[in-house]
N, C-alpha and C positions, 0 to 999 in steps of 0.2 A: 147311821146317822140320822137324826130327826130333822124335819124341815124347820127352819129358823123362822119363826113367826115375828114379823114386824108390824106393830100396830100402825095404821095409816089415818091420821086425822089432819087437820089444818096446821096444827104444830109440827107434826112429823114431816108434812109435805115441805114446809119452810126448811126443815133441816136438809131434807134431799135437795132443794133448790141451793142451799148454801153449799153442800158437797160438790154440786155440778159446778157452781161458780168457781170454787177452789180448784177443782180439777182442770177447768178452762184455763185458769192462771198458770198452773203447772205445766199444761201442755205448751202454752205459748212461750213461756220461759225456757223450756227445754228446748224447743225448736229454734229459738232465737240464739241460744248458746251453741247449738249444734251448726246453725247456720244453713240447714238443709232439712228436707223433710216436707211432710204433708199437713198443710194447715187446714184447709177446708173441710176435707173429709174426717178429720180427727175431731173438729169442733162440732160437726153434724151429728156425731154418734154419742155424745157426751151423756144425756139422759138415758139412753138405752143401756149404755154400760153400767152406769151408776144404779140403775134400777136392777139389773142382773146381779151385781156383785154386793149391793148393799141391802137387797131385799129378796130378790127371787131365788138366786141359786143356793142350793145346799153345799156350802164349802166351809172348811175350816183352815185357817192360816197355820195353824199348829199341827194339823194333821193333813197336809197337802196330797198325800199319795192314798187316802182312804179308799178303798175300792167303790164304796157307795157314794162317792162324791158326785155332783153334778159337773158335767164338762162344757167348756166354752170353747169355740173355735172362731177365730177372727179370720174369716175367709178373705175380707178386704184388708189384706196385711199391710198396707200403706197406712191404715189408720192406727198404726201401732203406738204412735205417742199418746193417744187417748187411753189405750189399755194399759200402757205402762203408768200413766198418771193414777189410774184407778187402782191398779195393783199395789202401787206405792202407798195410796190413801188406806187401802185395805190392810196394809202391813206385810205384804210379801217381800219387800226390801225396803231399805231406807229411802226417803224422798231425795237424799243428796245424789243418790245414783242417777236420778233423771238429768243431772247436769253433765252427764257422761254420755248421753245419746249420740250414737254414731261416731263416737271418738276412739282413738287409740290412747290408752292410758300408759304414761311412762312407767316402766318398771325396770329399773337396772339389772336386777338378778334375772330377768328373763332373757333367753338366748337371743331375742331379737332387739331387747331393750324396751319392749312395750308389750301390753296385753289388749286385746279387744274389750270394749265395754260389754257389760252383760246386756245393753239394751242396743240391739241392731238396728238397722233401718227398717227391717221387716222382722216379724217374730221368729225367734230361734229357741225352740222348747230346751236345747241343750245348754243354753246360756242363761236364759231368764227364769227365776223362780216364778211358779204360778201358771206357766203356760202349759197347754195341753197339746198343742200342734204348732208345728213351723209353717208359716204360710207366707204368700207374697206372689207366687203366679196365680193369677186371677182364675176362678171357676174351680179350683180343686177343693176349696174348704168344705162345700157341702157333701162330697164324696167322703171326705174324712170323717165328718159329723155322722154320716149314714153308717160307716163302718163302726163307730163307737156306739151308736144306737142299737144296732144289730147285735154287737157283742153283748150289750146290756139285756136285751131280750133272750139270748141263747144262755147267758150265765145266770138268768133269771134275778137279776138285780133291779132295784127300783130308781136308779138315777135317771137324770133327764140330760139331753145334749142340746145346746143352743149354738147355732150358726149364724153369725152376722155376715150379711153380704152387701156388696154395693150395687146400686142399680145399673151401672155400666159394665159391671161383672156379669149380669144376666145376659149379655150378648154372647157369652161363651157357650158353646154346645154341651160342654161336660155337665154344666149346671142342669140342663134338661134331661140328660141321661140319668143323673143322680136323682132328680125329682121323680122321674118314672120308677126308680128303683124304691125310693123310698115309700111311695103308695103302696107299690106291689108288696113289700114286706110289712106293710101296715105298721109303720114305726110311729106310734102315737106317743112315743118318749122322745121324739124329735121335733124341735121348734126351730124354724128359720126365721130370720129377721132380715127385712130389706131395708137398708138406709137409703131411702128414695129421695135424694136431694136433687135430682135431675140434671146434675153437671158431672162430666168427666173431664179428663185432661185435654182432650181436643174440643171440648164444647158442650152443648146441650145434648144429653142422651138421645133425645128425640131426633137430632140432626145426624148424629154419628150413626146410630142404628136403633130405630125405634123399637121399644120393647113392649109398648102398650098393645092390646089391653092386658096389663100384667095379672090382675086378680082373675080374670077369665081363664088365662093361661094356666095358673096354678090349680084352679078348679078343674080344668080339663085334664090335668095329670093327676087328679085323685087327692088334692090337698084340701084341707080345711083352710080359709081365708079370712084374715082379719085386717081391716084397714083402720089406721089410726094416726093422730098427731104425734109424731115421733119426739117432740119435745114437752109433752104433757104427761106428767108423771102419773096422774090419775088414769089417763087412757092406756098407759104402757102397763101399769100394775093390773089393771082390769083385763087387758088382752093376755098377759101372761097366765092369769087365773083362769080365763076361759080355755086356753090352751092345755093347761094341766088336766082339766076336766073333759076335754074332747077325746073320745077314745076311738080307735080303729083305724085312724089314719094320721099322717104328720099335718102338722099345722104351720102355716107361714103368716108373719105378721108384717104386713106392707106399712112401714112407718114413713109417713111424709115429713120430710126434714129440710132444713135450710143449710146449705153448704156455707160453712164459716159462721155458723149460729152464735150469736152473743156478742159480735163485735161488728159495728156497722162497716167498717173499711173492708172486712172480709166477706161479708154476706153475699151470697149469690154471685160472687166473683170467680169466673174461671180461672183468672191468673194464679189464685191461691191454691189451686188443687195441690201442686207440688212445690210451691215455694214457701220458705220459712220467712216469718216477719223480720223487718230490719229493726236495730234498737229505737228508732223513732217510732215505727208503727207499733212496737210493743209497748212503749210509754202510753200511746193513744189508748191501745187495748186494755191496759191496766187500769187506766182512769175510767174508762166504761164499764169495766167489770168491778170497780169499786174495791180495789185491792186493799185499801185501808180498813174496809169493813170486814176483812177475812181474818 
């Protein structure tokens, strides 16, 4: 597989911003229909996921099992609604499947009279097309990504592995064991991304368990560190390019983001970590996102 080249200029940047807006609308509609799920951390990761799937990663919807494809692991599995929306926009499954998020679908011919949706509350690679890993228990995704990256090195393949972590997730000890392993094995085909929105279910990350100085910690564990605005496509694209060109050790991109980004009633609100929008909140959100313009 050859790297997919996407020209980036002001016109294309506007197209990426349009995709991000459409993804946010799909996220919020699917969460509202489900009546449950994680709003804040899904919205904060949109630009990162759009950048990965629509520019950075070497993937082919028509050849999803190609051994040379790039891999993505959503370690912060509760952000699944964002990943599902991006996968649908990319064409891995119809957008209509988003309306079945977290639901049991009636099916009379089934022994139980129903089947589970292909879109579970957390990623399940056995059910959802386009997924590389089942995640949800925080702290485990980086270890999974390291296994994939190490396998690529051993098999002499050129694919890259991307792992998106939440900042609250970095309170887990397994993350730091994995970080030590990644630098030990010189996995320069591994790129970690931290969705650094500063909030977790119990409150500010700094109050629950301080993780700073984050950049210094990763550097101490032997990683290249890039710090960016996680909602700026220009900065995200530049960081991924630098990560590709940095050799000899893994790279982590610490992306400063806003929980609930894009909708004023959700932004920086701890309440919406794991709460779906109400119908009235959805109407407000769609107006702010300019759904008529999509």
